[in-house]
Residue frames as qw, qx, qy, qz and C-alpha x, y, z in Angstrom:
[[0.966, 0.012, 0.234, -0.108, -63.09, -37.26, 29.62],
 [0.743, 0.592, -0.202, 0.238, -60.17, -36.90, 27.25],
 [0.051, -0.752, 0.512, -0.413, -58.02, -35.55, 30.07],
 [0.768, -0.361, 0.460, -0.261, -58.75, -38.64, 32.16],
 [0.959, 0.257, 0.088, 0.075, -57.86, -41.00, 29.33],
 [0.471, 0.727, -0.351, 0.355, -54.57, -39.14, 28.79],
 [0.324, -0.653, 0.566, -0.385, -53.67, -39.34, 32.52],
 [0.924, -0.091, 0.323, -0.181, -54.65, -43.07, 32.54],
 [0.850, 0.495, -0.090, 0.160, -52.45, -43.70, 29.49],
 [0.193, 0.748, -0.489, 0.405, -49.47, -41.90, 31.08],
 [0.604, -0.493, 0.507, -0.366, -49.97, -43.91, 34.32],
 [0.954, 0.067, 0.281, -0.086, -50.15, -47.24, 32.45],
 [0.568, 0.731, -0.372, 0.061, -47.08, -46.50, 30.26],
 [0.219, 0.553, -0.751, 0.285, -44.35, -49.01, 31.11],
 [0.594, -0.184, 0.619, -0.480, -46.70, -51.29, 33.16],
 [0.207, -0.065, 0.957, 0.192, -47.37, -54.95, 32.33],
 [0.546, 0.090, -0.197, -0.809, -51.22, -54.93, 31.86],
 [0.841, 0.033, 0.297, -0.452, -53.47, -57.83, 31.00],
 [0.249, 0.374, -0.861, -0.237, -52.52, -61.40, 30.04],
 [0.673, -0.149, -0.661, -0.298, -53.92, -64.94, 30.18],
 [0.429, -0.152, -0.736, 0.501, -52.88, -65.46, 33.88],
 [0.135, 0.014, 0.257, -0.957, -54.66, -62.19, 34.80],
 [0.608, -0.077, -0.348, -0.709, -57.86, -63.38, 33.20],
 [0.633, -0.101, -0.765, 0.057, -57.48, -66.80, 34.92],
 [0.213, -0.107, -0.616, 0.751, -57.02, -65.13, 38.36],
 [0.348, 0.002, 0.080, -0.934, -60.13, -62.96, 37.76],
 [0.681, -0.096, -0.558, -0.465, -62.20, -65.95, 36.74],
 [0.544, -0.134, -0.769, 0.308, -61.13, -67.88, 39.84],
 [0.009, -0.045, -0.425, 0.904, -61.86, -64.85, 42.00],
 [0.519, -0.076, -0.201, -0.827, -65.34, -64.53, 40.46],
 [0.683, -0.139, -0.697, -0.168, -66.05, -68.21, 41.10],
 [0.384, -0.123, -0.683, 0.609, -64.91, -67.85, 44.70],
 [0.201, -0.010, 0.197, -0.960, -67.13, -64.73, 45.12],
 [0.662, -0.114, -0.396, -0.626, -70.16, -66.58, 43.83],
 [0.655, -0.139, -0.728, 0.143, -69.36, -69.58, 46.01],
 [0.236, -0.046, -0.545, 0.803, -68.94, -67.27, 49.02],
 [0.402, -0.215, -0.097, -0.885, -72.40, -65.78, 48.50],
 [0.803, -0.244, -0.419, -0.347, -73.87, -69.15, 49.49],
 [0.747, -0.101, -0.540, 0.374, -71.22, -70.36, 51.99],
 [0.196, -0.901, 0.072, -0.380, -70.43, -66.94, 53.62],
 [0.865, -0.285, -0.128, 0.393, -66.97, -67.96, 54.86],
 [0.151, -0.951, 0.181, 0.202, -64.33, -65.45, 56.09],
 [0.616, -0.300, 0.593, 0.423, -61.64, -67.71, 54.74],
 [0.530, 0.523, 0.563, 0.358, -63.06, -67.45, 51.20],
 [0.055, 0.987, 0.148, -0.013, -63.30, -63.71, 51.64],
 [0.422, -0.748, 0.389, 0.334, -59.64, -63.55, 52.48],
 [0.603, 0.019, 0.652, 0.459, -58.73, -65.70, 49.48],
 [0.369, 0.816, 0.404, 0.186, -60.83, -63.39, 47.25],
 [0.105, -0.980, 0.115, 0.122, -58.86, -60.35, 48.42],
 [0.545, -0.500, 0.548, 0.391, -55.51, -62.09, 48.07],
 [0.598, 0.327, 0.616, 0.396, -56.32, -63.09, 44.51],
 [0.237, 0.923, 0.277, 0.123, -57.58, -59.62, 43.63],
 [0.296, -0.878, 0.277, 0.255, -54.39, -58.03, 45.17],
 [0.595, -0.236, 0.626, 0.446, -52.17, -60.44, 43.24],
 [0.500, 0.576, 0.547, 0.345, -54.01, -59.74, 39.91],
 [0.070, 0.993, 0.090, 0.000, -53.85, -55.99, 40.47],
 [0.470, -0.694, 0.414, 0.354, -50.14, -56.23, 41.43],
 [0.602, 0.077, 0.634, 0.480, -49.42, -58.23, 38.16],
 [0.346, 0.796, 0.460, 0.188, -51.53, -55.72, 36.17],
 [0.023, -0.998, 0.060, -0.020, -49.68, -52.59, 37.46],
 [0.767, -0.419, 0.275, 0.400, -46.24, -54.21, 37.72],
 [0.295, 0.873, -0.314, -0.229, -43.31, -52.54, 35.88],
 [0.347, -0.426, 0.820, 0.163, -41.21, -55.75, 36.04],
 [0.741, 0.386, -0.134, -0.533, -42.39, -56.91, 32.65],
 [0.417, 0.409, -0.809, -0.070, -39.86, -59.74, 32.18],
 [0.141, -0.090, 0.885, -0.435, -40.85, -61.40, 35.41],
 [0.607, 0.286, 0.377, -0.639, -44.60, -61.14, 34.57],
 [0.646, 0.447, -0.452, -0.422, -43.93, -62.63, 31.11],
 [0.215, 0.275, -0.928, 0.133, -42.07, -65.57, 32.69],
 [0.368, 0.084, 0.716, -0.587, -44.99, -66.09, 35.10],
 [0.683, 0.403, 0.080, -0.605, -47.52, -66.04, 32.23],
 [0.505, 0.464, -0.690, -0.233, -45.34, -68.34, 30.15],
 [0.009, -0.152, 0.939, -0.307, -45.20, -70.86, 33.00],
 [0.542, 0.252, 0.485, -0.638, -48.99, -70.61, 33.40],
 [0.658, 0.486, -0.246, -0.520, -49.51, -71.23, 29.69],
 [0.328, 0.371, -0.867, -0.046, -47.17, -74.20, 29.73],
 [0.209, 0.048, 0.874, -0.437, -49.09, -75.83, 32.64],
 [0.591, 0.384, 0.253, -0.663, -52.45, -74.99, 31.03],
 [0.595, 0.473, -0.512, -0.401, -51.35, -76.54, 27.69],
 [0.126, 0.222, -0.960, 0.116, -50.15, -79.75, 29.47],
 [0.380, 0.204, 0.722, -0.542, -53.55, -80.12, 31.24],
 [0.637, 0.485, -0.009, -0.599, -55.50, -79.42, 28.00],
 [0.489, 0.434, -0.709, -0.263, -53.35, -81.88, 25.92],
 [0.089, -0.103, 0.951, -0.277, -53.77, -84.59, 28.63],
 [0.515, 0.342, 0.564, -0.548, -57.57, -84.34, 28.50],
 [0.604, 0.541, -0.289, -0.509, -57.53, -84.24, 24.64],
 [0.232, 0.346, -0.906, -0.068, -55.40, -87.43, 24.72],
 [0.281, 0.094, 0.858, -0.419, -57.81, -89.12, 27.18],
 [0.588, 0.459, 0.212, -0.631, -60.75, -88.11, 24.96],
 [0.523, 0.512, -0.567, -0.378, -59.07, -89.54, 21.84],
 [0.065, 0.201, -0.972, 0.105, -58.17, -92.77, 23.67],
 [0.425, 0.237, 0.694, -0.530, -61.81, -93.11, 24.77],
 [0.616, 0.534, -0.048, -0.578, -63.15, -92.43, 21.29],
 [0.484, 0.507, -0.682, -0.209, -60.72, -95.00, 19.83],
 [0.505, -0.343, 0.716, -0.339, -61.36, -97.66, 22.46],
 [0.858, 0.219, 0.395, -0.247, -63.11, -100.03, 20.02],
 [0.788, 0.613, -0.038, 0.048, -60.62, -99.76, 17.15],
 [0.470, 0.634, -0.426, 0.442, -57.22, -98.83, 18.58],
 [0.741, -0.598, -0.182, 0.244, -55.04, -99.29, 21.62],
 [0.132, 0.914, -0.281, 0.262, -52.33, -96.98, 22.93],
 [0.902, -0.246, -0.114, 0.337, -48.89, -98.23, 24.08],
 [0.119, -0.939, 0.307, 0.104, -45.70, -96.52, 25.20],
 [0.722, 0.490, -0.437, 0.220, -42.35, -97.34, 23.66],
 [0.809, -0.522, -0.153, 0.221, -40.20, -98.86, 26.52],
 [0.680, 0.071, -0.003, 0.730, -37.17, -97.04, 25.31],
 [0.158, 0.234, 0.064, 0.957, -38.25, -93.41, 24.60],
 [0.089, 0.428, 0.692, -0.574, -41.72, -93.48, 26.26],
 [0.264, 0.112, -0.351, -0.891, -43.37, -92.15, 23.03],
 [0.571, 0.269, 0.608, -0.482, -47.10, -92.93, 22.93],
 [0.094, 0.158, -0.782, -0.596, -48.05, -95.04, 19.91],
 [0.678, 0.203, 0.262, -0.656, -51.52, -95.66, 18.57],
 [0.021, -0.195, 0.941, 0.274, -51.99, -99.22, 17.30],
 [0.664, -0.068, -0.357, -0.653, -54.93, -100.93, 15.64],
 [0.651, -0.250, 0.608, -0.381, -56.67, -103.68, 17.66],
 [0.743, 0.309, -0.537, -0.254, -55.63, -107.06, 16.21],
 [0.873, -0.421, 0.191, -0.154, -55.67, -110.19, 18.35],
 [0.937, 0.110, -0.091, 0.319, -52.38, -111.84, 19.06],
 [0.558, -0.584, 0.147, 0.571, -48.68, -110.85, 19.47],
 [0.535, 0.802, 0.112, 0.241, -47.29, -108.18, 17.19],
 [0.601, -0.245, 0.024, 0.761, -43.80, -106.61, 16.81],
 [0.106, 0.962, 0.250, 0.021, -44.00, -102.86, 16.75],
 [0.599, 0.128, -0.002, 0.791, -41.33, -100.44, 15.59],
 [0.144, -0.783, -0.293, 0.529, -41.37, -97.05, 17.37],
 [0.485, 0.770, 0.232, 0.344, -41.50, -94.22, 14.82],
 [0.206, -0.967, 0.142, -0.052, -39.49, -92.04, 17.17],
 [0.337, -0.707, 0.619, 0.062, -36.46, -94.11, 18.11],
 [0.679, 0.366, -0.568, -0.289, -36.90, -97.19, 15.82],
 [0.207, -0.285, 0.874, -0.335, -36.86, -99.51, 18.80],
 [0.607, -0.073, -0.651, -0.449, -38.67, -102.79, 18.19],
 [0.240, -0.141, 0.768, -0.576, -40.87, -104.33, 20.89],
 [0.201, -0.247, -0.916, -0.243, -43.63, -106.85, 21.22],
 [0.422, -0.058, 0.239, -0.873, -47.27, -105.89, 21.97],
 [0.009, -0.214, -0.976, 0.034, -49.93, -108.45, 23.03],
 [0.439, -0.045, -0.055, -0.896, -53.59, -107.81, 22.22],
 [0.204, 0.094, 0.943, -0.246, -56.25, -109.98, 23.73],
 [0.463, 0.577, 0.545, -0.396, -59.36, -108.60, 21.92],
 [0.425, 0.283, 0.605, 0.611, -60.21, -108.37, 18.30],
 [0.038, 0.055, -0.121, -0.990, -61.29, -105.18, 16.51],
 [0.247, 0.589, 0.728, -0.248, -64.99, -104.31, 16.81],
 [0.116, 0.176, 0.436, 0.875, -66.38, -102.50, 13.81],
 [0.214, 0.512, 0.517, -0.652, -69.18, -100.05, 14.54],
 [0.144, 0.341, 0.657, 0.657, -71.66, -99.56, 11.70],
 [0.107, 0.482, 0.370, -0.787, -73.64, -96.36, 11.80],
 [0.255, 0.568, 0.664, 0.415, -76.57, -95.65, 9.45],
 [0.053, -0.383, -0.115, 0.915, -76.83, -91.92, 8.69],
 [0.303, 0.644, 0.691, 0.128, -80.02, -90.59, 7.23]]
């Protein structure tokens, strides 16, 4: 057993190995395999093999810089998607007390309290002043906690 581990260690020396994109590819492949159990499609089987070959290629690759760039690009896209949904969740949770507007100059998202009427807002990012119109008044939710 020790001999096998030594040989495996020598083989893997200088290879890229596992990263977040590798795990993502394996999860996608697993989902497609489970889906293919019920659908039984040859196209899905082909996609499974392509994803497994790609994941294995990345795992065994000696071009470490290129694999790092691919993983960095994947993490950037993943973070953008996660941040978008966090922002939407926050907007939804604040819908009764705040509104969100973009600065017309720098496109910075600004969270503003709901107060009926016209208001002049100063962007904290670029100091540009612009007017915001709010048609509804703030609703205060009262919760009783026992």
